[in-house]
VOGU-3710 file (C-alpha; in Angstrom, 3 decimals, decimal comma):
1> mprasipgtp> -102,598/262,123/53,158  -103,292/265,890/53,154  -102,372/267,715/56,343  -103,860/270,810/57,879  -101,433/273,700/57,475  -101,160/277,457/57,550  -102,412/278,953/54,272  -99,553/279,469/51,862  -97,253/276,886/53,480  -96,691/273,402/52,087
11> alggsrwntf> -98,484/270,474/53,716  -96,280/268,015/55,585  -96,123/264,369/54,664  -94,686/262,237/51,899  -91,271/263,683/51,151  -92,081/266,943/52,950  -91,131/267,202/56,638  -90,546/270,962/56,681  -91,939/274,240/55,402  -88,759/275,560/53,799
21> paagttltar> -89,464/277,679/50,702  -88,925/276,107/47,301  -86,174/278,632/46,512  -84,294/277,613/49,641  -83,332/279,514/52,756  -80,219/280,138/54,850  -79,858/278,709/58,353  -77,059/278,175/60,842  -76,362/274,709/62,231  -78,413/275,331/65,350
31> efftaaepll> -81,312/276,806/63,403  -81,386/273,841/61,046  -81,199/271,397/63,949  -84,224/273,077/65,522  -86,077/273,040/62,200  -85,613/269,251/62,052  -87,146/268,676/65,485  -90,592/267,779/64,035  -88,972/264,554/62,810  -87,894/263,751/66,362
41> qgiiddnalt> -91,350/264,636/67,637  -92,912/262,328/65,079  -90,669/259,490/66,277  -91,660/260,105/69,891  -95,353/260,214/69,028  -95,456/257,194/66,731  -93,256/255,045/68,961  -94,733/256,224/72,267  -91,228/256,823/73,534  -90,616/257,402/77,228
51> gadrevledq> -87,755/258,710/79,271  -86,402/255,189/79,572  -85,716/255,192/75,814  -83,529/258,297/75,776  -80,297/256,434/76,398  -80,905/254,172/73,392  -81,326/257,129/71,050  -78,390/258,970/72,622  -76,080/255,984/72,116  -77,270/255,655/68,518
61> iraalalgtr> -76,608/259,235/67,442  -73,244/259,301/69,209  -72,204/256,056/67,498  -73,296/257,341/64,080  -71,440/260,646/64,415  -68,288/259,251/66,056  -65,212/257,902/64,274  -64,116/254,298/64,668  -67,449/252,783/65,693  -69,353/250,001/63,939
71> etslplflgp> -72,116/252,493/63,194  -69,919/255,364/62,067  -71,146/257,389/59,117  -67,575/258,507/58,323  -65,140/255,560/58,119  -62,065/257,766/58,396  -59,075/256,070/60,009  -56,642/258,463/61,673  -53,139/257,409/62,565  -49,694/258,932/63,084
81> dsapaarelg> -49,064/258,900/59,335  -52,381/260,494/58,349  -52,162/263,538/56,095  -52,598/266,951/57,785  -55,883/267,588/55,972  -57,319/264,265/57,154  -56,251/264,983/60,730  -57,845/268,425/60,680  -61,093/267,193/59,139  -61,171/264,185/61,462
91> aqaetigqel> -60,803/266,417/64,513  -63,596/268,565/63,143  -65,826/265,511/62,675  -65,307/264,445/66,278  -65,893/267,913/67,728  -68,979/268,681/65,655  -70,390/265,182/66,059  -70,133/265,347/69,834  -71,876/268,724/69,891  -74,707/267,594/67,617
101> aswateaver> -75,166/264,484/69,737  -75,429/266,679/72,844  -78,052/268,811/71,119  -79,972/265,652/70,233  -79,903/264,357/73,790  -81,236/267,668/75,091  -83,878/267,851/72,365  -85,296/264,368/73,012  -85,508/265,072/76,729  -87,325/268,352/76,083
111> lltdpvplpa> -89,693/267,015/73,428  -90,841/264,207/75,706  -92,383/266,746/78,074  -92,793/269,820/75,861  -93,714/268,584/72,373  -93,498/270,826/69,337  -96,814/271,335/67,514  -97,391/269,152/64,472  -100,103/269,317/61,799  -103,363/267,496/62,389
121> gplvvrshcy> -102,785/263,747/62,343  -99,507/261,839/62,654  -96,438/262,903/60,696  -95,619/260,323/58,017  -92,714/260,836/55,609  -90,909/258,778/52,990  -87,168/258,697/53,616  -84,909/257,007/51,106  -82,361/254,888/52,945  -78,714/255,958/52,905
131> ghlltpaaad> -77,379/252,863/54,649  -76,706/254,165/58,152  -76,259/251,338/60,638  -78,233/251,168/63,871  -77,027/249,871/67,205  -78,791/246,631/68,185  -80,729/248,457/70,899  -81,863/251,203/68,494  -82,891/248,652/65,861  -84,976/246,849/68,469
141> lllgrrggpv> -86,588/250,092/69,647  -87,327/251,564/66,228  -88,245/248,395/64,352  -89,075/245,845/67,012  -90,728/246,522/70,324  -92,983/249,459/69,468  -91,536/250,660/66,208  -92,320/249,997/62,602  -92,073/251,520/59,126  -93,356/254,975/60,128
151> tmqlynewlh> -90,971/255,364/63,061  -88,064/253,974/61,065  -88,669/256,321/58,124  -88,832/259,328/60,447  -85,673/258,334/62,283  -83,829/257,487/59,090  -84,550/260,958/57,715  -83,586/262,722/60,920  -80,371/260,739/61,315  -79,359/261,316/57,695
161> qmvllrdall> -79,997/265,050/57,981  -77,770/265,151/61,083  -74,999/263,299/59,241  -75,311/265,686/56,305  -75,222/268,617/58,726  -72,039/267,345/60,408  -70,328/266,806/57,068  -71,419/270,164/55,622  -69,723/271,913/58,543  -66,382/270,062/58,375
171> pftnwqdvpl> -64,482/272,712/56,344  -65,180/275,556/58,797  -63,419/276,463/62,047  -66,379/278,569/63,235  -68,926/276,021/62,038  -71,752/277,264/64,269  -71,756/280,609/62,407  -71,819/279,325/58,828  -74,980/280,185/56,810  -76,020/276,906/55,161
181> litptglrht> -78,280/276,725/52,135  -81,379/274,709/53,100  -83,947/273,510/50,546  -87,240/271,582/50,905  -85,123/268,400/51,043  -83,164/269,820/53,974  -79,518/269,155/53,213  -80,044/266,280/50,773  -79,183/268,609/47,903  -75,575/268,461/49,158
191> epardtflte> -75,341/264,685/48,631  -73,563/264,722/45,230  -70,983/267,269/46,403  -70,604/265,413/49,705  -70,015/262,106/47,937  -67,255/263,669/45,837  -65,699/265,326/48,875  -65,748/262,233/51,101  -64,541/259,931/48,337  -61,426/262,042/47,896
201> llvrqirhts> -60,931/262,332/51,652  -61,148/258,577/52,161  -59,131/257,315/49,184  -56,331/259,883/48,718  -54,745/262,999/50,202  -57,547/265,469/49,695  -56,738/268,677/47,857  -57,436/272,028/49,456  -59,384/273,082/46,364  -61,726/270,126/46,960
211> ivafarnvvt> -62,396/271,262/50,527  -63,139/274,778/49,258  -65,409/273,459/46,499  -67,476/271,478/49,007  -67,645/274,438/51,393  -68,858/276,669/48,572  -71,532/274,140/47,617  -73,015/273,859/51,111  -73,185/277,651/51,430  -74,312/278,597/47,919
221> gtvgpagygf> -75,443/275,395/46,202  -73,212/276,269/43,241  -69,878/275,215/41,764  -67,167/277,453/40,401  -63,468/277,655/39,553  -60,985/275,733/41,703  -59,611/278,102/44,326  -58,526/278,684/47,914  -61,634/280,508/49,164  -64,819/282,199/48,077
231> eadggtalpa> -67,181/285,084/48,632  -70,915/284,547/48,927  -73,889/286,688/49,791  -73,160/288,085/53,246  -69,591/286,977/53,813  -66,292/285,432/52,821  -64,776/281,991/53,441  -60,972/282,029/53,451  -58,307/279,923/55,201  -58,213/280,267/58,971
241> vldrppltap> -54,567/281,400/59,029  -55,585/284,888/57,890  -56,542/285,762/61,453  -54,432/283,237/63,389  -50,688/282,771/63,963  -49,171/280,787/61,065  -47,305/278,554/63,511  -50,516/277,164/65,045  -53,272/277,878/62,516  -54,969/275,014/60,671
251> rylltwrpdp> -53,537/274,438/57,215  -56,708/273,398/55,394  -59,740/274,704/57,265  -61,675/277,834/56,357  -63,184/280,531/58,550  -66,473/282,181/57,645  -66,192/285,961/57,995  -69,519/287,848/57,789  -69,466/290,852/55,486  -72,765/292,491/54,546
261> avgetvtyva> -71,039/294,284/51,663  -70,531/290,994/49,784  -73,413/290,265/47,433  -72,167/287,893/44,739  -70,456/284,516/44,666  -66,806/284,731/43,615  -63,941/282,250/43,981  -60,456/283,307/45,096  -57,795/281,818/42,812  -53,998/281,918/42,824
271> evrdyyaapr> -52,232/284,174/40,329  -49,989/281,286/39,243  -51,781/277,966/39,009  -48,601/275,864/38,796  -46,007/277,258/41,197  -43,458/274,762/39,842  -43,287/276,806/36,645  -42,886/280,159/38,444  -39,544/282,029/38,217  -37,117/281,368/41,085
281> tlvedlppaa> -34,324/283,222/42,852  -31,586/281,388/44,724  -31,387/282,569/48,320  -27,624/282,932/48,001  -28,188/285,459/45,194  -30,243/287,768/47,400  -28,721/291,163/48,193  -27,310/291,583/51,694  -29,609/292,753/54,444  -30,431/296,427/54,129
291> ttsgpltart> -30,651/298,749/57,102  -34,281/299,737/57,673  -35,571/302,378/60,036  -39,248/301,447/60,099  -41,282/298,308/60,806  -42,662/295,960/58,178  -46,422/296,463/57,832  -48,793/294,312/55,813  -52,326/294,361/54,461  -54,342/292,380/51,925
301> rtapaadgar> -55,678/293,859/48,697  -58,165/292,191/46,358  -58,353/292,531/42,590  -61,638/293,084/40,735  -63,677/289,951/40,005  -63,684/288,568/36,471  -65,548/285,482/35,223  -66,542/284,493/38,767  -62,992/284,647/40,155  -60,627/287,121/41,749
311> tarievtcdg> -57,068/287,228/43,045  -55,662/288,924/46,131  -52,252/290,035/47,331  -50,445/290,751/50,560  -48,700/294,115/50,425  -45,698/294,423/52,754  -44,310/297,926/53,179  -41,118/299,187/54,789  -39,553/302,641/54,532  -41,782/303,565/51,632
321> ttahvdlgqa> -40,997/300,423/49,612  -43,716/297,834/49,004  -43,353/294,142/48,181  -46,319/292,265/46,672  -46,999/288,569/47,363  -49,909/286,623/45,885  -52,241/285,597/48,699  -52,953/282,280/47,029  -49,235/281,431/46,970  -48,856/282,564/50,584
331> lrghrftrre> -51,653/280,233/51,667  -50,193/277,449/49,548  -46,849/278,035/51,230  -48,463/277,832/54,660  -50,109/274,508/53,806  -46,835/273,037/52,602  -44,560/274,150/55,452  -43,402/271,695/58,054  -43,314/272,738/61,680  -40,453/271,967/64,031
341> dpaaghapgt> -39,749/272,366/67,703  -37,301/275,143/68,648  -34,985/272,464/70,033  -34,254/271,472/66,419  -31,571/274,197/66,450  -30,574/276,861/63,990  -29,686/276,465/60,357  -26,019/277,317/59,655  -26,791/279,905/56,947  -28,873/283,071/57,306
351> adawsalrap> -30,723/285,307/54,859  -32,658/288,536/55,193  -36,466/288,199/55,219  -37,037/291,668/53,711  -34,654/290,882/50,866  -36,532/287,643/50,262  -39,881/289,451/50,170  -38,590/291,786/47,468  -37,025/289,029/45,360  -38,420/288,219/41,922
361> glvwtesgdv> -40,238/284,898/41,706  -39,948/282,296/44,454  -36,885/282,006/46,680  -35,215/278,614/47,044  -31,858/277,184/48,051  -29,169/274,709/47,089  -26,817/275,819/49,852  -27,841/273,690/52,802  -30,143/274,854/55,608  -30,789/278,595/55,572
371> tldatgrddl> -32,646/280,599/58,212  -34,811/283,615/57,423  -35,450/285,456/60,661  -39,068/286,650/60,871  -39,126/287,136/64,639  -40,832/290,321/65,730  -42,872/290,404/62,531  -46,636/290,634/62,165  -48,422/287,347/61,376  -49,432/288,640/57,946
381> vvlallgrly> -45,786/289,485/57,206  -44,821/285,925/58,134  -47,548/284,593/55,849  -46,261/286,786/53,028  -42,764/285,419/53,557  -44,090/281,866/53,251  -45,626/282,930/49,959  -42,243/284,079/48,663  -40,430/280,803/49,471  -40,532/277,931/47,012
391> penvilrpad> -42,831/275,466/48,855  -40,412/272,560/49,157  -38,413/271,863/52,301  -39,695/274,984/54,065  -39,704/274,802/57,864  -41,636/277,049/60,254  -39,932/277,085/63,628  -40,407/279,132/66,813  -37,325/280,910/68,102  -35,551/279,153/70,960
401> rsagrsagrs> -35,191/281,990/73,440  -33,292/279,845/75,931  -30,511/279,294/73,424  -30,511/282,899/72,231  -30,755/283,931/68,636  -27,513/285,861/68,719  -25,502/282,759/69,613  -27,118/280,838/66,820  -26,316/283,583/64,350  -22,701/284,019/65,367
411> agrsvgrsag> -22,066/280,324/64,911  -23,592/280,409/61,439  -22,517/281,898/58,166  -24,114/284,090/55,554  -25,054/282,204/52,442  -22,942/282,899/49,403  -22,853/282,118/45,733  -20,017/279,559/45,950  -21,554/277,702/48,891  -24,835/277,394/47,058
421> rsaarttadg> -23,274/275,795/44,005  -21,592/272,996/45,947  -24,423/271,834/48,187  -27,004/269,125/47,531  -30,351/269,893/45,952  -33,577/269,993/47,921  -35,689/266,877/48,452  -39,440/266,641/48,341  -39,994/265,054/51,772  -38,524/267,969/53,734
431> tgpsrlvalv> -35,719/265,909/55,275  -32,872/266,754/52,865  -29,908/269,030/53,615  -31,206/272,097/51,733  -34,034/273,725/53,635  -35,382/277,215/54,187  -36,203/277,743/57,866  -38,529/280,626/58,725  -37,935/281,598/62,339  -40,864/283,198/64,190
441> dsarah> -41,558/284,320/67,726  -42,368/281,539/70,184  -45,140/283,717/71,637  -46,974/283,478/68,325  -47,462/279,757/68,904  -50,010/280,468/71,629
//
């Protein structure tokens, strides 16, 4: 039925539980949660909820947003053999779900005594079911004792919006800061992209480009080229490792970085789509380490956008010489590296990191384990080095200070052309005899 409303704002009821503009708006997670509180208020009013009912609703939202429960909205099983992307996204789901559940508990308690104003008459909405399971106690409360179709429709819509909110935030480390696109259907416009994203997450090892595509959709509502990050109005979403130590940074998650200078949506893409086809240089063919007088410094540079995409590079400079590494390949290299404890020991062969950075193509080895010492280097220099190494059997390892790097080096040998020709080839699982080990400072693990 028609509702009283402020002139110029849509009337609530039917499929409309909010006053979001037809063109959409941008809200953070907390702002959207607050905007959905009228649904909670409608549930309280229609069901005549009391303080004694809070625990039932708290248990329900926690069960729906948790992993491994009967009522879970994300049936993601995590075990010791789970892929890194699944582990990172699963940890995100648990963290965000717990926080949203805490917000819900606080909101119900507050709305019981300090209700938000609603239009004249009860709030009645039509919420299409998405199949979320209720706990027995919640089903009894919302459908049995005092509930009914109105209460159930209101709760179904609120619960589904909270699930959509949790899932929309999964790709982002700083999820509370992300500007989400919100339309008159709340976050239901993300359902097709969410279905694609979760299907891949649940049935295979999800690709990083799929995580980026979903993140772009929840921020902009648009699709674009497959890439490793994107720019949107007011900021940039790029992998978290760009401002964290490579040894401890997430491999797959993005960080939203506000930037008022950004005004258009552009996807970041790698210069070489298929790294397997890129030129390669054997590590044993690198020139010997050169004496340098200055430090290695690094910065990122972006190329102009073309057809909705752009590339970027890491520039590493030393003594007036600059090496260029594609940022997309560097981030790809970071995702593919394995991480080992310093107790794993030192590789017998050594190679110079600066020589590797200046090498043409991607550096690889057939000479057995080879260490490239990146200790004392800036995190961005380390990331650039990972972008120069062929991403197969690459290890990132903190230096073992107790053993002493000098001892490890003196016991080793410099790689040479003849040694490289006689050793076994690399293997795809990272356990074979031919590996490139990037050694970094232990302090950068913290």
